[in-house]
N, CA, C and O of each residue as an XYZ file, in Angstrom:
360
protein
N      43.480    215.137    104.937
C      44.739    215.401    104.277
C      45.715    216.011    105.279
O      45.352    216.868    106.084
N      46.964    215.546    105.210
C      47.986    216.012    106.148
C      48.557    217.345    105.681
O      48.918    217.502    104.514
N      48.634    218.295    106.594
C      49.277    219.579    106.317
C      50.756    219.430    106.710
O      51.111    219.589    107.878
N      51.610    219.125    105.723
C      53.019    218.829    105.992
C      53.758    220.018    106.594
O      54.663    219.826    107.406
N      53.399    221.228    106.220
C      54.050    222.402    106.810
C      53.737    222.492    108.298
O      54.594    222.884    109.091
N      52.515    222.133    108.682
C      52.131    222.129    110.089
C      52.901    221.047    110.853
O      53.363    221.276    111.971
N      53.032    219.880    110.244
C      53.787    218.786    110.875
C      55.235    219.209    111.080
O      55.793    219.006    112.158
N      55.849    219.798    110.051
C      57.244    220.235    110.159
C      57.422    221.330    111.217
O      58.464    221.409    111.867
N      56.416    222.157    111.379
C      56.466    223.251    112.348
C      56.580    222.714    113.782
O      57.227    223.327    114.630
N      55.952    221.576    114.040
C      55.936    221.006    115.390
C      56.609    219.631    115.431
O      56.156    218.744    116.155
N      57.683    219.448    114.661
C      58.333    218.137    114.594
C      59.129    217.790    115.846
O      59.393    216.614    116.097
N      59.517    218.792    116.640
C      60.268    218.548    117.876
C      59.427    218.959    119.079
O      58.525    219.790    118.968
N      59.735    218.365    120.232
C      59.069    218.780    121.467
C      59.593    220.154    121.865
O      60.670    220.567    121.435
N      58.833    220.847    122.677
C      59.236    222.199    123.076
C      60.135    222.194    124.313
O      60.809    223.186    124.592
N      60.150    221.084    125.056
C      60.978    220.987    126.256
C      62.454    220.845    125.872
O      62.790    220.465    124.751
N      63.310    221.157    126.823
C      64.753    221.011    126.613
C      65.124    219.537    126.562
O      64.478    218.700    127.193
N      66.155    219.234    125.816
C      66.657    217.870    125.738
C      67.413    217.530    127.020
O      67.858    218.433    127.727
N      67.566    216.244    127.329
C      68.352    215.869    128.509
C      69.783    216.397    128.402
O      70.329    216.468    127.301
N      70.390    216.763    129.514
C      71.732    217.357    129.469
C      72.805    216.416    128.930
O      73.835    216.876    128.438
N      72.578    215.100    129.016
C      73.596    214.157    128.521
C      73.541    213.966    127.008
O      74.429    213.334    126.436
N      72.517    214.501    126.356
C      72.420    214.401    124.896
C      73.392    215.368    124.247
O      73.690    216.413    124.825
N      73.901    215.048    123.047
C      74.780    215.991    122.340
C      74.051    217.299    122.017
O      72.832    217.323    121.851
N      74.811    218.359    121.933
C      74.229    219.669    121.606
C      73.539    219.606    120.249
O      74.069    219.013    119.309
N      72.381    220.203    120.144
C      71.656    220.255    118.881
C      70.707    219.092    118.652
O      69.960    219.097    117.673
N      70.714    218.094    119.529
C      69.816    216.946    119.374
C      68.552    217.224    120.159
O      68.599    217.527    121.352
N      67.416    217.118    119.475
C      66.119    217.373    120.119
C      65.233    216.150    119.963
O      65.348    215.403    118.991
N      64.357    215.956    120.921
C      63.412    214.841    120.868
C      62.352    215.107    119.806
O      61.999    216.257    119.543
N      61.848    214.033    119.196
C      60.805    214.139    118.182
C      59.452    214.181    118.886
O      59.201    213.399    119.803
N      58.591    215.083    118.461
C      57.237    215.136    119.014
C      56.398    214.016    118.414
O      56.792    213.407    117.419
N      55.253    213.745    119.010
C      54.361    212.732    118.447
C      53.925    213.112    117.040
O      53.807    212.250    116.169
N      53.687    214.393    116.815
C      53.312    214.855    115.478
C      54.492    214.693    114.510
O      54.297    214.386    113.334
N      55.716    214.902    115.012
C      56.908    214.793    114.184
C      57.210    213.375    113.733
O      57.918    213.181    112.745
N      56.686    212.382    114.438
C      56.893    210.989    114.046
C      56.310    210.745    112.652
O      56.742    209.834    111.946
N      55.342    211.551    112.266
C      54.745    211.442    110.935
C      55.779    211.655    109.838
O      55.580    211.193    108.715
N      56.870    212.337    110.134
C      57.916    212.600    109.146
C      58.830    211.402    108.904
O      59.638    211.421    107.976
N      58.711    210.357    109.730
C      59.481    209.139    109.503
C      58.805    208.313    108.426
O      57.580    208.187    108.404
N      59.610    207.749    107.529
C      59.058    206.918    106.464
C      59.990    205.778    106.130
O      61.189    205.836    106.401
N      59.430    204.741    105.538
C      60.203    203.580    105.128
C      59.971    203.361    103.642
O      58.830    203.316    103.181
N      61.067    203.224    102.891
C      60.971    202.956    101.453
C      60.344    201.582    101.273
O      60.781    200.613    101.895
N      59.319    201.490    100.424
C      58.556    200.250    100.292
C      59.373    199.070     99.790
O      59.185    197.951    100.268
N      60.269    199.291     98.845
C      60.989    198.147     98.271
C      62.327    197.867     98.948
O      62.765    196.717     98.975
N      62.989    198.893     99.499
C      64.314    198.674    100.094
C      64.286    198.582    101.613
O      65.215    198.047    102.217
N      63.225    199.100    102.241
C      63.136    199.090    103.696
C      64.005    200.140    104.365
O      64.146    200.124    105.587
N      64.599    201.063    103.591
C      65.441    202.108    104.164
C      64.583    203.122    104.916
O      63.446    203.401    104.535
N      65.157    203.670    106.000
C      64.474    204.623    106.850
C      64.738    206.042    106.361
O      65.864    206.386    106.004
N      63.686    206.864    106.348
C      63.792    208.262    105.913
C      63.195    209.174    106.974
O      62.239    208.810    107.660
N      63.772    210.366    107.097
C      63.246    211.411    107.974
C      62.994    212.631    107.109
O      63.933    213.221    106.575
N      61.759    213.006    106.971
C      61.340    214.159    106.158
C      61.930    214.085    104.749
O      62.381    215.092    104.202
N      61.921    212.888    104.170
C      62.359    212.700    102.795
C      63.847    212.468    102.610
O      64.288    212.203    101.491
N      64.638    212.560    103.683
C      66.086    212.337    103.592
C      66.442    211.008    104.234
O      65.942    210.674    105.308
N      67.305    210.255    103.574
C      67.715    208.951    104.095
C      68.426    209.107    105.433
O      69.251    210.004    105.612
N      68.096    208.225    106.365
C      68.755    208.211    107.668
C      69.952    207.266    107.551
O      69.783    206.081    107.263
N      71.153    207.787    107.773
C      72.368    206.985    107.665
C      72.609    206.331    109.014
O      72.716    207.014    110.033
N      72.694    205.002    109.019
C      72.857    204.279    110.278
C      74.138    203.451    110.312
O      74.335    202.664    111.238
N      75.000    203.612    109.332
C      76.245    202.845    109.340
C      77.390    203.753    109.718
O      77.387    204.948    109.424
N      78.361    203.168    110.369
C      79.571    203.897    110.731
C      80.743    203.080    110.233
O      80.913    201.928    110.632
N      81.538    203.654    109.379
C      82.671    202.942    108.794
C      83.913    203.156    109.654
O      84.060    204.173    110.331
N      84.792    202.173    109.604
C      86.055    202.282    110.330
C      86.977    203.276    109.620
O      86.957    203.392    108.394
N      87.770    203.976    110.397
C      88.766    204.888    109.834
C      89.897    204.055    109.231
O      90.015    202.864    109.521
N      90.721    204.672    108.401
C      91.816    203.957    107.734
C      92.755    203.284    108.731
O      93.134    202.128    108.542
N      93.136    204.007    109.801
C      94.061    203.404    110.767
C      93.397    202.235    111.485
O      94.081    201.279    111.852
N      92.069    202.286    111.697
C      91.371    201.174    112.338
C      91.349    199.945    111.422
O      91.480    198.813    111.886
N      91.185    200.180    110.132
C      91.228    199.072    109.172
C      92.616    198.445    109.125
O      92.744    197.221    109.087
N      93.656    199.278    109.128
C      95.033    198.757    109.107
C      95.327    197.973    110.386
O      95.969    196.924    110.339
N      94.865    198.472    111.509
C      95.058    197.773    112.775
C      94.330    196.430    112.762
O      94.881    195.427    113.213
N      93.103    196.401    112.251
C      92.350    195.146    112.162
C      93.061    194.157    111.249
O      93.098    192.964    111.548
N      93.625    194.630    110.141
C      94.370    193.758    109.234
C      95.613    193.195    109.922
O      95.910    192.007    109.795
N      96.340    194.049    110.652
C      97.540    193.588    111.358
C      97.189    192.535    112.407
O      97.900    191.540    112.545
N      96.112    192.742    113.138
C      95.689    191.772    114.153
C      95.279    190.464    113.488
O      95.581    189.387    114.001
N      94.593    190.549    112.353
C      94.175    189.343    111.627
C      95.386    188.547    111.146
O      95.429    187.324    111.282
N      96.364    189.248    110.586
C      97.578    188.577    110.102
C      98.331    187.939    111.267
O      98.773    186.794    111.172
N      98.476    188.684    112.370
C      99.183    188.146    113.534
C      98.461    186.923    114.088
O      99.106    185.952    114.483
N      97.137    186.959    114.122
C      96.365    185.818    114.599
C      96.568    184.614    113.689
O      96.715    183.491    114.171
N      96.578    184.838    112.385
C      96.816    183.752    111.430
C      98.194    183.142    111.592
O      98.343    181.920    111.560
N      99.204    183.982    111.765
C     100.576    183.492    111.952
C     100.676    182.664    113.230
O     101.294    181.600    113.240
N     100.066    183.158    114.307
C     100.098    182.424    115.574
C      99.363    181.088    115.449
O      99.787    180.095    116.041
N      98.280    181.053    114.695
C      97.546    179.800    114.497
C      98.405    178.789    113.748
O      98.401    177.604    114.081
N      99.140    179.248    112.740
C     100.023    178.352    111.984
C     101.140    177.828    112.888
O     101.460    176.640    112.847
N     101.732    178.696    113.696
C     102.801    178.286    114.612
C     102.279    177.252    115.607
O     102.929    176.233    115.840
N     101.117    177.506    116.192
C     100.556    176.569    117.168
C     100.177    175.245    116.511
O     100.331    174.190    117.126
N      99.691    175.280    115.288
C      99.374    174.047    114.560
C     100.661    173.269    114.275
O     100.683    172.042    114.369
N     101.719    173.980    113.930
C     103.020    173.345    113.695
C     103.564    172.701    114.950
O     104.112    171.600    114.893
N     103.423    173.368    116.086
C     103.868    172.797    117.356
C     103.053    171.549    117.696
O     103.606    170.540    118.134
N     101.737    171.623    117.491
C     100.879    170.488    117.804
C     101.201    169.296    116.918
O     101.093    168.152    117.361
N     101.595    169.542    115.675
C     101.925    168.461    114.755
C     103.362    167.975    114.923
O     103.756    166.974    114.323
N     104.145    168.683    115.739
C     105.526    168.296    115.971
C     106.493    168.816    114.929
O     107.654    168.408    114.911
N     106.037    169.720    114.048
C     106.925    170.284    113.031
C     107.838    171.349    113.606
O     108.939    171.579    113.106
N     107.361    172.005    114.676
C     108.120    173.097    115.297
C     108.370    172.709    116.750
O     107.448    172.288    117.449
N     109.606    172.849    117.204
C     109.931    172.593    118.590
C     110.444    173.881    119.212
O     110.847    174.807    118.508
N     110.425    173.930    120.519
C     110.855    175.163    121.224
C     112.276    175.407    120.960
O     112.836    176.385    121.453
């Protein structure tokens, strides 16, 4: 039987993290890997019973910029199609 309190006690390695890692991020020990789990029906990843969030959503201004670029690309495609068909001349 697994002693979960013991696993949680040693979930991280005792050595310092690499200097290029963000502050507060620690490596998982081999014993700590036991705290990783996968939901059987959804396949979602969990760490010590909490869902691991792996998606990053675009900010509002990034969405607006993507929409503007999409619209501009569509307009340019219509203009170029019109030129190719001879509907639009320089």
